C-alpha positions as CSV (number, residue, x, y, z in Angstrom):
1,M,48.7,-62.4,-8.3
2,R,50.9,-59.9,-11.2
3,R,49.8,-61.3,-14.4
4,R,50.8,-58.1,-16.8
5,S,54.2,-59.0,-17.7
6,R,53.8,-62.6,-18.2
7,A,51.2,-62.7,-20.9
8,H,53.1,-59.4,-22.4
9,A,56.0,-61.3,-22.4
10,L,55.0,-64.1,-25.1
11,G,53.7,-61.7,-27.1
12,T,56.2,-59.5,-27.6
13,L,58.9,-62.3,-28.2
14,A,56.5,-64.6,-30.0
15,G,56.0,-61.1,-32.3
16,A,59.5,-60.5,-32.9
17,A,60.8,-64.3,-33.5
18,V,25.9,-69.6,-31.3
19,A,22.6,-71.6,-30.4
20,V,20.1,-70.4,-33.1
21,A,22.5,-70.9,-36.2
22,L,23.9,-74.0,-34.4
23,A,20.6,-75.9,-34.2
24,A,19.8,-74.8,-38.3
25,A,23.4,-76.1,-39.5
26,A,24.1,-79.7,-40.3
27,V,25.5,-81.8,-37.8
28,T,27.9,-84.8,-37.4
29,A,30.0,-85.6,-34.8
30,S,33.8,-87.0,-35.7
31,T,36.8,-87.6,-33.7
32,A,39.2,-85.5,-35.8
33,A,38.9,-81.8,-36.7
34,R,38.4,-82.3,-40.6
35,S,39.8,-79.3,-42.9
36,A,37.8,-77.7,-45.4
37,G,39.7,-78.6,-48.4
38,E,39.0,-82.1,-47.2
39,S,35.4,-81.9,-46.9
40,G,33.8,-78.9,-47.1
41,G,32.7,-76.7,-43.8
42,I,34.2,-76.3,-40.8
43,T,34.3,-77.9,-37.9
44,R,34.2,-77.1,-34.2
45,L,34.9,-78.4,-30.9
46,L,32.7,-80.3,-28.1
47,P,33.8,-80.8,-25.2
48,P,35.4,-84.5,-24.2
49,P,33.0,-87.2,-22.5
50,D,32.2,-88.2,-18.6
51,G,35.7,-89.5,-17.8
52,Q,37.7,-87.3,-20.3
53,A,39.8,-84.5,-20.7
54,Y,42.1,-82.9,-22.9
55,F,45.3,-81.4,-21.7
56,G,47.8,-78.5,-23.4
57,F,50.2,-76.8,-22.0
58,T,51.6,-73.2,-22.6
59,F,55.2,-73.1,-24.1
60,R,57.6,-70.7,-25.3
61,L,57.2,-71.4,-29.1
62,W,60.0,-68.7,-29.9
63,D,63.9,-69.7,-29.8
64,T,66.8,-67.9,-28.1
65,G,70.5,-68.2,-27.3
66,D,70.3,-65.6,-24.2
67,P,71.0,-67.8,-21.0
68,V,68.3,-65.6,-19.1
69,W,65.6,-67.3,-20.6
70,G,66.5,-70.5,-19.5
71,D,66.5,-72.8,-22.3
72,A,69.5,-73.0,-25.3
73,R,67.7,-75.2,-27.9
74,P,65.1,-75.5,-30.4
75,F,61.2,-75.3,-30.1
76,A,62.1,-78.9,-31.7
77,D,64.2,-80.4,-29.0
78,R,62.4,-78.6,-26.0
79,I,58.8,-79.9,-26.9
80,R,60.3,-83.2,-27.8
81,D,62.0,-83.8,-24.4
82,S,58.7,-82.2,-22.6
83,I,56.3,-84.9,-24.3
84,Q,58.8,-87.7,-23.6
85,V,59.8,-86.6,-19.9
86,E,56.5,-84.3,-18.9
87,L,54.0,-86.0,-21.4
88,A,54.7,-90.0,-20.8
89,G,55.3,-89.7,-24.3
90,K,52.1,-88.3,-25.2
91,T,51.4,-85.3,-27.7
92,P,49.1,-82.2,-26.1
93,T,45.7,-82.3,-27.8
94,F,47.0,-78.4,-27.9
95,L,49.6,-75.5,-27.0
96,T,48.6,-72.2,-26.4
97,V,49.4,-69.6,-30.1
98,W,49.6,-65.9,-28.0
99,A,47.8,-63.4,-30.5
100,A,47.9,-59.9,-29.6
101,W,44.7,-57.2,-30.7
102,Q,47.1,-54.4,-31.4
103,K,50.9,-53.4,-31.0
104,P,50.0,-50.1,-28.8
105,D,53.5,-49.2,-28.4
106,E,54.1,-48.7,-32.5
107,P,53.8,-46.1,-34.1
108,G,49.8,-45.8,-35.5
109,K,48.9,-48.4,-32.6
110,P,48.1,-51.1,-35.6
111,L,45.8,-54.1,-35.3
112,V,47.0,-57.1,-35.8
113,P,45.3,-59.8,-38.5
114,F,45.0,-63.4,-37.5
115,S,47.5,-63.6,-40.7
116,E,50.4,-62.8,-37.6
117,S,49.9,-65.8,-36.1
118,S,50.5,-68.4,-38.8
119,S,54.0,-68.9,-38.1
120,D,53.2,-70.2,-34.4
121,V,50.1,-71.7,-36.0
122,A,52.1,-74.3,-38.3
123,K,54.8,-74.8,-35.3
124,V,52.1,-76.1,-33.4
125,E,50.2,-78.2,-35.9
126,A,53.8,-80.2,-36.5
127,I,53.2,-81.1,-32.8
128,T,49.8,-81.9,-32.7
129,G,48.4,-82.0,-36.3
130,A,47.1,-80.4,-38.7
131,R,43.5,-81.0,-37.7
132,S,44.1,-80.9,-33.8
133,L,42.6,-77.6,-31.7
134,L,43.8,-74.6,-32.0
135,Y,44.2,-72.4,-28.4
136,L,44.2,-69.0,-29.2
137,D,45.1,-66.5,-26.4
138,W,43.3,-63.6,-28.1
139,N,44.9,-61.1,-25.8
140,L,44.5,-56.9,-25.1
141,T,47.4,-57.8,-22.7
142,S,49.7,-55.2,-23.9
143,T,47.1,-52.3,-23.7
144,T,48.8,-49.8,-20.3
145,A,47.6,-46.6,-19.1
146,Q,51.0,-45.5,-20.9
147,N,50.0,-46.4,-24.3
148,G,46.6,-46.2,-24.9
149,G,46.0,-49.1,-26.8
150,L,42.3,-50.6,-27.2
151,T,40.5,-51.7,-24.0
152,T,36.6,-54.1,-23.7
153,K,34.8,-49.6,-23.7
154,D,36.5,-49.4,-27.7
155,I,35.3,-52.5,-28.8
156,A,31.9,-52.4,-27.2
157,S,30.9,-49.3,-28.9
158,G,31.9,-50.6,-32.2
159,A,35.4,-48.4,-32.9
160,V,36.6,-51.9,-34.3
161,D,34.5,-53.7,-35.8
162,G,35.8,-54.2,-39.3
163,Y,38.8,-55.5,-38.0
164,I,37.1,-58.0,-35.4
165,R,34.5,-59.1,-38.6
166,E,38.2,-59.8,-40.7
167,Y,39.6,-61.7,-38.1
168,A,36.7,-64.0,-37.9
169,R,36.5,-64.0,-42.0
170,E,39.9,-65.4,-41.4
171,L,39.5,-68.0,-38.7
172,K,35.9,-68.9,-40.3
173,S,38.2,-69.7,-43.6
174,F,40.4,-71.5,-41.3
175,A,38.1,-73.8,-40.8
176,N,39.1,-76.2,-37.8
177,P,38.1,-75.8,-34.3
178,V,39.0,-72.9,-33.2
179,L,38.5,-72.0,-28.8
180,I,39.7,-68.6,-28.2
181,R,40.6,-67.5,-24.3
182,L,38.9,-63.7,-25.6
183,F,41.0,-60.0,-24.8
184,G,43.4,-62.8,-22.3
185,G,41.2,-64.2,-19.7
186,E,41.6,-62.8,-15.4
187,F,39.5,-59.7,-16.5
188,N,38.8,-59.7,-12.4
189,G,42.1,-59.4,-11.5
190,S,43.8,-56.1,-10.5
191,W,46.9,-56.2,-13.3
192,W,44.8,-55.8,-17.2
193,Y,44.5,-52.2,-17.7
194,G,42.5,-53.1,-21.3
195,Q,39.9,-55.4,-19.5
196,S,39.8,-55.1,-15.9
197,P,38.2,-52.6,-14.0
198,R,40.3,-53.4,-10.4
199,A,42.9,-52.5,-13.4
200,N,41.7,-49.2,-14.8
201,P,39.0,-47.4,-13.3
202,N,37.5,-46.1,-17.0
203,L,36.4,-49.4,-16.9
204,T,33.1,-51.0,-15.9
205,P,32.4,-55.3,-15.6
206,A,29.2,-53.7,-18.1
207,D,32.1,-52.5,-21.1
208,F,33.5,-56.2,-20.7
209,V,30.6,-57.9,-21.0
210,A,29.2,-55.4,-23.6
211,G,32.9,-56.1,-26.1
212,W,32.8,-60.0,-25.9
213,R,29.0,-59.5,-27.0
214,R,29.8,-57.9,-30.0
215,V,32.6,-59.8,-30.3
216,V,30.6,-62.7,-30.3
217,D,27.8,-61.2,-32.6
218,I,30.0,-60.7,-35.0
219,F,31.6,-63.6,-35.1
220,R,28.0,-65.6,-35.8
221,Q,26.5,-62.8,-38.5
222,V,30.1,-64.0,-40.3
223,G,29.2,-67.3,-39.7
224,A,32.5,-68.2,-38.2
225,L,31.1,-71.8,-36.5
226,N,34.7,-73.3,-36.0
227,V,35.2,-70.9,-33.0
228,S,34.7,-71.6,-29.1
229,F,35.0,-69.0,-26.7
230,A,36.3,-69.6,-23.5
231,W,35.6,-67.2,-20.6
232,I,38.5,-67.7,-17.6
233,P,38.4,-65.2,-14.9
234,N,41.1,-65.8,-11.9
235,T,41.0,-68.1,-8.5
236,F,40.1,-66.4,-5.8
237,P,40.6,-66.6,-1.6
238,P,37.4,-67.0,0.4
239,T,38.3,-64.1,2.4
240,P,38.3,-61.1,0.1
241,V,41.2,-59.3,-1.0
242,A,42.0,-56.2,-3.3
243,W,43.9,-57.6,-5.7
244,V,41.0,-59.7,-7.5
245,D,37.2,-59.6,-7.6
246,P,35.3,-62.1,-6.3
247,D,31.9,-60.8,-8.0
248,I,32.3,-63.1,-11.3
249,D,29.1,-62.8,-12.1
250,S,28.6,-59.3,-13.0
251,Y,31.3,-59.5,-16.3
252,Y,29.4,-62.9,-17.2
253,P,28.0,-62.5,-20.5
254,G,25.5,-64.9,-20.6
255,D,25.1,-68.7,-21.8
256,T,24.9,-68.0,-25.2
257,Y,27.8,-66.4,-25.5
258,V,30.0,-68.7,-23.5
259,D,31.3,-72.4,-24.4
260,W,33.3,-72.8,-21.9
261,V,33.5,-71.5,-18.4
262,G,37.1,-71.7,-16.7
263,A,39.5,-70.2,-14.3
264,D,43.5,-69.7,-13.9
265,T,45.0,-70.5,-10.8
266,Y,49.1,-71.1,-9.2
267,D,50.1,-72.5,-6.0
268,V,49.7,-69.1,-4.4
269,G,46.7,-71.1,-3.1
270,P,45.0,-74.8,-2.6
271,P,43.0,-75.9,-5.4
272,S,40.1,-75.5,-3.5
273,W,40.0,-72.1,-4.9
274,L,38.6,-73.6,-7.7
275,D,35.8,-73.8,-5.8
276,P,33.3,-71.4,-6.7
277,V,33.9,-71.0,-10.5
278,Y,33.8,-74.2,-10.9
279,A,30.7,-74.5,-9.1
280,F,29.4,-71.6,-11.5
281,A,30.5,-73.5,-14.9
282,T,28.6,-76.3,-13.7
283,T,25.4,-73.9,-12.8
284,H,25.5,-73.1,-16.4
285,T,26.2,-76.5,-17.5
286,K,29.6,-75.5,-19.0
287,P,32.3,-77.6,-19.6
288,F,35.4,-75.9,-17.2
289,F,38.7,-75.2,-18.8
290,L,41.5,-75.0,-16.4
291,A,43.2,-72.5,-19.0
292,E,46.9,-71.8,-16.3
293,W,48.0,-73.5,-13.8
294,G,51.3,-74.0,-12.8
295,V,54.2,-74.0,-9.9
296,R,56.8,-71.2,-8.2
297,H,54.4,-68.3,-8.9
298,D,56.1,-65.0,-7.5
299,G,53.6,-65.0,-4.9
300,S,54.0,-68.6,-3.8
301,G,55.3,-69.1,-0.2
302,L,55.4,-73.3,-1.1
303,T,59.0,-74.8,-0.7
304,P,60.1,-77.5,-3.8
305,A,58.5,-80.7,-2.1
306,Q,55.4,-78.8,-0.8
307,E,55.2,-77.8,-5.2
308,Q,55.3,-81.1,-6.1
309,A,52.7,-82.4,-3.5
310,W,50.7,-79.7,-4.4
311,L,50.5,-81.1,-8.4
312,G,49.3,-84.2,-7.5
313,A,46.8,-82.0,-5.6
314,M,45.6,-80.4,-8.4
315,F,45.6,-83.5,-10.3
316,D,43.9,-85.0,-7.6
317,Y,40.9,-82.7,-8.5
318,F,41.0,-83.0,-11.4
319,E,40.0,-86.3,-11.2
320,S,37.7,-85.8,-8.6
321,H,35.7,-83.1,-10.4
322,P,34.0,-84.7,-14.1
323,D,33.4,-81.0,-16.0
324,I,36.8,-80.2,-15.9
325,K,37.4,-81.2,-19.4
326,A,40.4,-79.1,-20.5
327,I,44.0,-78.3,-18.7
328,N,47.1,-76.5,-19.8
329,Y,49.7,-76.2,-17.9
330,F,51.8,-72.9,-18.2
331,N,54.9,-74.3,-18.9
332,Y,57.0,-71.3,-19.2
333,N,59.4,-69.3,-18.1
334,S,58.4,-65.4,-17.9
335,R,60.8,-64.1,-14.8
336,P,62.9,-61.9,-17.2
337,N,59.8,-59.9,-17.8
338,F,59.1,-59.2,-13.8
339,G,62.3,-58.1,-13.3
340,I,63.6,-60.9,-11.2
341,P,67.6,-60.9,-11.1
342,W,69.5,-63.8,-13.1
343,D,72.0,-64.6,-11.2
344,P,74.5,-67.3,-13.8
345,S,76.6,-68.3,-10.2
346,K,73.0,-69.9,-9.0
347,A,72.0,-71.6,-11.4
348,V,71.4,-75.0,-12.1
349,Y,72.2,-76.3,-15.3
350,L,70.7,-79.2,-17.3
351,Y,71.6,-80.5,-20.9
352,G,75.0,-80.0,-22.0
353,G,74.7,-76.2,-20.0
354,Q,71.5,-75.1,-22.6
355,V,69.5,-75.0,-20.1
356,N,69.4,-73.7,-16.6
357,Y,66.9,-72.3,-13.8
358,L,67.6,-71.1,-10.1
359,A,66.4,-73.6,-7.8
360,N,64.4,-73.2,-4.6
361,V,62.8,-70.1,-5.1
362,N,59.6,-69.5,-6.6
363,D,60.8,-66.4,-9.6
364,N,57.7,-66.8,-11.7
365,D,59.7,-69.8,-13.6
366,N,56.7,-72.5,-14.0
367,R,58.8,-74.6,-16.1
368,L,58.3,-78.4,-15.0
369,L,62.1,-78.9,-15.5
370,A,62.8,-76.3,-12.5
371,E,62.4,-78.9,-9.8
372,S,64.8,-78.1,-7.6
373,G,65.4,-81.5,-6.4
374,A,61.5,-82.5,-6.2
375,D,59.6,-84.2,-8.7
376,F,58.0,-82.1,-10.9
377,R,58.4,-84.1,-14.0
378,G,57.7,-87.8,-12.5
379,T,55.2,-86.4,-10.8
380,F,53.1,-84.9,-14.3
381,S,54.2,-87.7,-16.2
382,R,52.6,-89.9,-13.9
383,R,49.9,-88.4,-13.5
384,I,48.8,-87.5,-17.5
385,A,49.8,-91.1,-18.3
386,N,46.5,-91.6,-17.2
387,A,43.7,-92.7,-20.0
388,R,41.5,-89.9,-18.5
389,Y,43.9,-87.6,-20.4
390,V,43.5,-87.7,-24.3
391,S,45.5,-86.1,-27.4
392,S,42.3,-86.4,-29.6
393,I,39.4,-83.8,-29.7
394,L,36.1,-84.7,-30.5
395,T,34.6,-81.9,-33.1
396,Q,31.3,-81.5,-34.5
397,H,31.1,-81.2,-38.7
398,F,28.9,-78.2,-40.3
399,A,28.2,-78.9,-44.3
400,P,28.7,-75.8,-45.9
401,P,25.7,-74.4,-47.5
402,V,24.9,-75.7,-51.0
403,K,24.2,-73.1,-53.3
404,C,21.7,-73.1,-56.3
405,L,21.9,-71.0,-59.7
406,V,18.4,-70.7,-60.9
407,P,19.0,-72.0,-64.6
408,N,16.6,-70.6,-67.6
409,V,13.9,-73.7,-68.3
410,K,11.6,-71.0,-70.0
411,N,10.0,-73.1,-73.0
412,K,11.6,-76.7,-72.2
413,P,10.0,-80.1,-72.0
414,L,9.2,-80.9,-68.0
415,A,12.2,-83.5,-68.1
416,A,14.8,-81.4,-69.6
417,A,13.9,-78.4,-67.4
418,K,14.4,-81.0,-64.3
419,R,17.6,-82.3,-65.1
420,A,18.6,-78.7,-65.3
421,I,17.1,-77.6,-62.5
422,L,19.5,-80.6,-60.9
423,A,22.5,-80.3,-62.2
424,R,22.7,-76.3,-60.3
425,H,22.2,-77.7,-57.2
426,C,18.2,-76.9,-57.2
427,R,15.2,-79.0,-56.4
428,V,11.9,-79.0,-58.1
429,G,9.3,-77.7,-56.0
430,K,5.8,-77.7,-57.1
431,I,4.5,-77.5,-60.7
432,R,1.5,-75.9,-61.6
433,R,-0.2,-77.0,-64.9
434,A,-1.8,-73.7,-66.5
435,Y,-3.0,-73.3,-70.5
436,S,-1.4,-71.2,-72.9
437,K,-2.1,-70.4,-76.7
438,V,2.0,-71.0,-76.8
439,V,3.9,-72.7,-75.1
440,K,3.3,-76.5,-75.8
441,K,1.7,-79.0,-74.0
442,G,4.5,-80.7,-71.2
443,H,7.0,-77.5,-71.8
444,V,7.7,-74.8,-68.7
445,I,5.6,-71.9,-69.0
446,S,7.2,-70.1,-66.4
447,E,9.0,-70.6,-63.2
448,K,9.7,-69.2,-59.6
449,P,12.2,-67.3,-58.7
450,K,13.5,-65.9,-62.3
451,P,16.4,-67.3,-63.7
452,R,20.2,-66.6,-62.4
453,A,18.3,-66.2,-58.4
454,V,21.1,-67.6,-56.0
455,L,19.5,-69.9,-53.9
456,L,20.9,-71.2,-50.5
457,N,20.8,-75.3,-49.6
458,R,19.6,-76.4,-52.4
459,G,16.1,-74.5,-53.1
460,K,13.2,-75.1,-54.6
461,V,12.5,-73.8,-58.2
462,N,8.5,-73.8,-59.1
463,L,7.6,-74.3,-62.6
464,V,4.2,-74.2,-64.1
465,V,4.2,-76.5,-66.9
466,S,1.5,-76.0,-70.2
467,R,-1.6,-78.0,-70.3
468,G,-1.4,-76.6,-74.3
469,R,-4.3,-74.7,-75.5
470,K,-7.9,-74.8,-74.0
471,R,-10.5,-76.0,-75.8
């Protein structure tokens, strides 16, 4: 199951066109994420209640008139049509935003800030809503043996800590819930040179774990509590094969470093290939996220009718496994980047010739509209119409710490001192009485901390108040 070209296509063309912290924070639940500008603080994704699941698409966000990509319509028209025909009119909970760590094929191998994703984020929010979930595929998939791009070993070494810290600050400022598939997922496969030991013999599972932990630790230090991390291996068959490592335990960073556990899978295998990773998620009490799934994989031997049945069987699996809390269909044509030829004379044309696909072939055109006489779109629409699949998200709200600038209240009457302290968002702490030859009775002799000190979370100011002269 080669995946490199698939995700690399997403990035190249898109570019061209906390356990302790959580316990300490004040948390309230809400059914919609709130921006920092509206309510202050940040919001974090929660899994939906039992019996519900979020749903999304990996979908082409950029536009092109090149017929090789199969759809000349603008994004707004394509997603509108997809929502009506494939999603039963329901707004997806999220759409994938693909974000590279680095551009290793460019001079200087520049690192890519989150701000470069802003246009894609805006495009997605125009569909899902300004307070929706941002699903960010922050990946190393551009790294190859030839270009010498970043790897998990480099990240674990601390070489790009400054970049990670700035990225975390940008996402903290974003304030709404973010779910990150860190490094791009499928780390146990044999196709991602930047993170997979089976693709890069210079890497180990320990490098992956150390790199992951370093990223998460930096995000927590920055206070980006709105960011959750999804750990996504590739599924694997019951009989060991060379192209994927079934020993996923060796890649696991630990429960305190992972928020969601999930998998990627395609019609190369039956839904039961999800069983080991699903069991891993439940053992570790993590919500399960199916981060990629789709038909017409180039390794599949299914006919269109069998692929339609596979789609239905996948929904059966979701609805019989209650810890599956989010699914993300790969509704994308990545055939061009696999070198699979496109023959316009053999294409099926739709929508007045604006849309096309090659029928009856498994060519990594995973779009539901490439149904070859079967009913992919209708099957998906009928099943996603189930009230189980929800468009809105459940979140936690984290109120920002309130800073207190300690005022100078020396020689002030106690009542006036209290008013000044409260006006600076501080609280009055302990009040001790002492005799004084110079400070009037009832006035403040001293305060602690000293004036101009900054306290968090409405810190306390302790006072010493004059009893007057001792007789």
